[in-house]
matplotlib code that plots the C-alpha trace (Angstrom):
import matplotlib.pyplot as plt

x = [111.2, 107.7, 105.3, 101.7, 98.6, 97.3, 94.5, 93.7, 96.2, 98.7, 101.6, 103.6, 106.6, 107.8, 111.5, 112.2, 116.0, 118.8, 120.0, 123.4, 121.5, 119.4, 122.5, 124.0, 120.8, 121.2, 124.8, 123.4, 120.8, 123.2, 125.7, 123.1, 120.9, 121.5, 119.6, 116.3, 114.3, 110.7, 108.6, 107.9, 105.0, 103.7, 100.2, 97.3, 98.1, 101.7, 103.3, 105.4, 104.1, 105.8, 104.3, 103.7, 101.6, 99.4, 99.4, 99.9, 103.1, 104.5, 107.9, 111.1, 112.2, 114.5, 114.4, 117.0, 119.0, 122.5, 125.1, 122.4, 124.0, 127.3, 125.9, 123.4, 124.9, 122.8, 119.5, 120.3, 120.8, 117.3, 116.0, 117.5, 115.4, 112.2, 112.1, 113.3, 112.4, 110.6, 108.1, 107.3, 106.9, 104.6, 102.5, 102.3, 101.4, 98.7, 97.3, 98.2, 98.5, 99.0, 102.3, 103.7, 104.3, 107.3, 109.3, 109.7, 112.2, 111.5, 112.8, 112.3, 112.7, 113.5, 111.7, 112.8, 110.8, 111.8, 109.1, 109.7, 107.3, 104.0, 104.8, 102.1, 101.2, 97.7, 95.7, 97.3, 98.3, 101.7, 100.4, 99.7, 98.9, 102.0, 105.2, 107.3, 104.5, 103.6, 103.6, 104.0, 102.6, 103.8, 105.2, 107.6, 108.0, 110.4, 109.7, 112.6, 111.8, 114.1, 113.4, 110.2, 110.7, 107.9, 104.4, 101.8, 102.9, 100.6, 100.0, 96.4, 95.2, 91.9, 91.9, 88.5, 85.8, 88.3, 90.2, 93.5, 95.6, 99.2, 101.0, 104.2, 106.9, 110.6, 112.0, 108.5, 108.0, 104.8, 104.3, 101.1, 99.8, 100.5, 96.9, 95.8, 95.2, 97.2, 98.3, 100.5, 98.9, 100.5, 103.6, 104.3, 107.0, 106.5, 107.6, 106.2, 109.7, 111.6, 113.7, 117.3, 117.7, 118.4, 115.3, 112.9, 110.6, 111.9, 110.0, 112.2, 110.0, 110.7, 108.3, 108.3, 107.5, 107.7, 110.8, 108.9, 106.3, 108.8, 110.4, 107.2, 105.4, 102.3]
y = [113.0, 113.8, 111.6, 112.7, 111.0, 113.2, 110.8, 107.1, 106.1, 109.0, 109.7, 113.0, 114.5, 118.1, 118.9, 115.3, 115.5, 117.3, 120.3, 118.7, 115.8, 118.2, 120.0, 116.8, 116.0, 119.4, 118.3, 115.2, 117.3, 120.0, 117.4, 115.7, 118.5, 117.5, 114.3, 116.1, 115.8, 116.2, 113.6, 110.3, 108.0, 104.7, 105.0, 102.5, 101.3, 100.5, 103.5, 106.2, 109.7, 113.0, 115.3, 117.9, 115.4, 114.1, 117.2, 115.1, 116.6, 120.0, 119.3, 117.5, 114.2, 111.2, 107.6, 105.6, 103.3, 102.0, 103.4, 105.2, 104.6, 105.9, 109.1, 109.9, 108.7, 110.9, 110.3, 106.6, 106.7, 108.1, 104.5, 104.5, 107.6, 106.7, 103.2, 104.3, 102.0, 104.9, 104.9, 101.2, 101.9, 104.8, 102.7, 99.8, 102.1, 103.8, 100.6, 101.6, 98.0, 98.6, 100.4, 97.6, 95.8, 98.1, 96.2, 93.3, 93.1, 95.7, 96.8, 100.2, 102.5, 106.2, 109.0, 112.6, 115.5, 119.2, 121.8, 125.3, 128.2, 126.9, 123.3, 121.0, 117.3, 116.2, 113.6, 110.1, 107.1, 105.5, 102.0, 100.8, 97.5, 97.8, 99.8, 101.2, 101.4, 97.7, 96.1, 99.4, 99.2, 102.5, 105.8, 107.8, 111.4, 114.1, 117.7, 120.1, 123.8, 126.3, 130.0, 131.6, 132.1, 129.7, 129.7, 126.9, 123.3, 121.9, 118.2, 117.0, 113.5, 111.6, 109.2, 107.6, 110.4, 112.8, 115.4, 116.2, 119.3, 119.6, 122.9, 122.9, 122.9, 122.4, 119.2, 117.6, 113.9, 112.0, 108.3, 106.6, 103.6, 103.9, 103.4, 106.7, 109.4, 112.5, 115.7, 118.8, 122.2, 124.6, 126.6, 130.2, 132.7, 136.4, 137.6, 134.8, 133.6, 130.4, 130.4, 129.0, 125.2, 125.1, 127.3, 124.8, 122.5, 118.9, 115.8, 112.8, 109.6, 106.1, 103.6, 100.7, 97.1, 94.0, 92.1, 88.8, 90.4, 92.2, 88.9, 87.5, 88.1, 89.9]
z = [117.0, 118.0, 115.9, 115.6, 114.3, 111.5, 110.5, 111.1, 108.4, 108.4, 110.8, 110.6, 112.3, 112.4, 112.6, 111.6, 111.1, 113.0, 111.0, 110.2, 108.5, 106.5, 105.3, 104.1, 102.1, 100.3, 99.5, 97.7, 95.9, 94.7, 93.6, 91.5, 90.3, 86.6, 87.3, 87.7, 84.5, 83.5, 85.3, 83.5, 84.5, 83.3, 81.8, 81.9, 78.4, 79.4, 77.7, 79.4, 79.4, 80.5, 83.1, 80.3, 78.4, 81.3, 83.5, 86.6, 87.9, 87.3, 88.9, 87.9, 89.4, 89.4, 90.7, 92.5, 90.3, 89.8, 92.2, 94.1, 97.5, 96.1, 94.5, 97.2, 100.5, 102.8, 101.0, 101.0, 104.8, 105.3, 105.6, 109.1, 110.0, 108.2, 109.7, 113.1, 116.0, 117.6, 114.7, 115.3, 119.1, 118.4, 116.1, 118.6, 121.5, 119.5, 118.1, 114.5, 113.5, 109.8, 110.5, 112.6, 109.3, 109.0, 111.6, 109.2, 106.3, 103.7, 100.3, 98.7, 95.8, 96.1, 94.2, 94.5, 93.1, 92.9, 92.7, 91.3, 90.5, 89.1, 90.0, 91.5, 91.8, 90.9, 92.7, 92.5, 94.6, 94.9, 94.3, 90.8, 89.0, 86.9, 86.8, 89.7, 92.2, 91.9, 95.3, 97.3, 100.8, 102.3, 101.3, 103.6, 102.4, 103.7, 102.6, 102.3, 101.6, 103.2, 103.0, 101.9, 98.2, 97.3, 98.7, 98.4, 98.1, 100.8, 100.9, 100.5, 101.4, 101.0, 104.0, 103.7, 103.9, 105.4, 103.5, 105.3, 104.4, 105.7, 105.5, 103.4, 106.1, 105.9, 107.4, 107.7, 107.4, 106.7, 106.2, 105.0, 103.1, 99.4, 98.4, 99.9, 97.2, 97.7, 95.9, 96.2, 95.8, 93.2, 94.3, 93.3, 93.8, 94.7, 91.3, 89.2, 88.3, 89.0, 92.2, 92.6, 92.8, 96.5, 97.2, 95.5, 97.4, 97.5, 98.2, 99.1, 99.0, 99.9, 98.3, 100.7, 100.0, 102.1, 101.0, 100.7, 98.5, 96.3, 95.5, 94.1, 90.8, 92.0]

ax = plt.figure().add_subplot(projection="3d")
ax.plot(x, y, z, "-o")
ax.set_aspect("equal")
plt.show()
């Protein structure tokens, strides 16, 4: 793993996982493809809204829940890679003090998004006053996109006054504070049609909280 500083608050890593680990992630995805549904998000008034209604996300998604570790053993094991001791050492050596919080006890939720032709994700943060993002401190995100059937899907970040664009790359990991606004540029296929499930762009996200904060009413 060769970590790189992409901006003052964003760390990235190309070729994050060995290929055999990537292959196992696809086994999880393919075994559970029926779980991907139209994205649902909590609105400011406390109601749930579909992606079609609020135009925030053009992909399908699911959240971790009961029996997640049993149904998604490889995705569940990503916590050992996202929070690798090498990441903490990299943060400490480069004086990225915010990231050193990750060496303490954490809890997390997993959010997986699949993007097909015409999919996108509008500007948003992963931290909210209510709902699933409440209490989030960091987001760790692994991108899977094998083949070249889909173009686009770059990640955009607003880190302070700086706009960061990260090319859509297979097996690319990025970790950042959850308050940073980010988006995904639209994806498109050569013929304008949907691609097969395993050719889609997948985003596997860990929404990380400190365990002591997660146990409080905040």
